[in-house]
C-alpha positions as CSV (number, residue, x, y, z in Angstrom):
1,X,-5.3,17.7,7.2
2,X,-3.2,16.4,10.1
3,X,-1.2,13.7,8.3
4,X,2.3,12.6,9.4
5,X,5.0,12.9,6.9
6,X,7.3,9.9,6.3
7,X,10.1,11.9,7.8
8,X,8.1,12.4,11.0
9,X,7.3,8.7,11.1
10,X,10.9,7.9,10.5
11,X,11.8,10.2,13.5
12,X,9.5,8.1,15.7
13,X,11.4,4.9,14.7
14,X,14.8,6.6,14.5
15,X,15.1,5.8,10.8
16,X,15.3,8.1,7.7
17,X,12.1,9.2,6.0
18,X,13.4,7.6,2.7
19,X,13.6,4.2,4.6
20,X,9.9,4.6,5.6
21,X,8.9,5.4,2.0
22,X,10.8,2.3,0.7
23,X,9.2,0.1,3.3
24,X,5.7,1.4,2.5
25,X,6.4,0.8,-1.3
26,X,7.7,-2.7,-0.6
27,X,4.7,-3.5,1.6
28,X,2.3,-2.2,-1.1
29,X,4.0,-4.3,-3.8
30,X,3.9,-7.3,-1.6
31,X,0.2,-7.0,-0.9
32,X,-0.5,-6.4,-4.6
33,X,1.6,-9.4,-5.7
34,X,-0.3,-11.6,-3.2
35,X,-3.6,-10.3,-4.4
36,X,-2.7,-11.0,-8.0
37,X,-1.8,-14.6,-7.2
38,X,-5.0,-15.1,-5.2
39,X,-7.3,-13.5,-7.8
40,X,-5.6,-15.6,-10.5
41,X,-5.9,-18.9,-8.6
42,X,-9.2,-18.5,-6.7
43,X,-11.3,-16.6,-9.2
44,X,-9.6,-17.7,-12.5
45,X,-9.4,-14.1,-13.7
46,X,-7.4,-13.1,-16.8
47,X,-4.4,-10.7,-16.4
48,X,-6.5,-7.8,-17.7
49,X,-9.3,-8.5,-15.2
50,X,-6.9,-8.8,-12.4
51,X,-5.3,-5.4,-13.2
52,X,-8.8,-3.8,-13.4
53,X,-9.7,-5.1,-10.0
54,X,-6.3,-4.1,-8.5
55,X,-6.6,-0.6,-9.9
56,X,-9.7,-0.1,-7.8
57,X,-8.3,-1.9,-4.8
58,X,-5.0,0.1,-4.9
59,X,-6.8,3.4,-4.8
60,X,-8.7,2.2,-1.7
61,X,-5.4,0.9,-0.1
62,X,-3.9,4.4,-0.6
63,X,-6.9,5.9,1.1
64,X,-6.8,3.5,4.0
65,X,-3.1,4.1,4.5
66,X,-3.7,7.9,4.5
67,X,-6.3,7.4,7.3
68,X,-4.0,5.2,9.3
69,X,-1.1,7.6,9.1
70,X,-3.2,10.6,10.3
71,X,-2.2,12.1,13.6
72,X,-4.8,11.4,16.3
């Protein structure tokens, strides 16, 4: 697999790999927070239902991020 490490990505942007990891974690949390709110409001799901949906979505987000971060 030709994936870039967070340290390599950090090198491209002249930041530390730990900064890249923190930014990815914050972005992931922001997306999930927004999705929770939207699912609660638009679909009137219960907290348990929301967490079930997000468990599936989160695994797909991780797969998509992995694909995006692969070296061309």
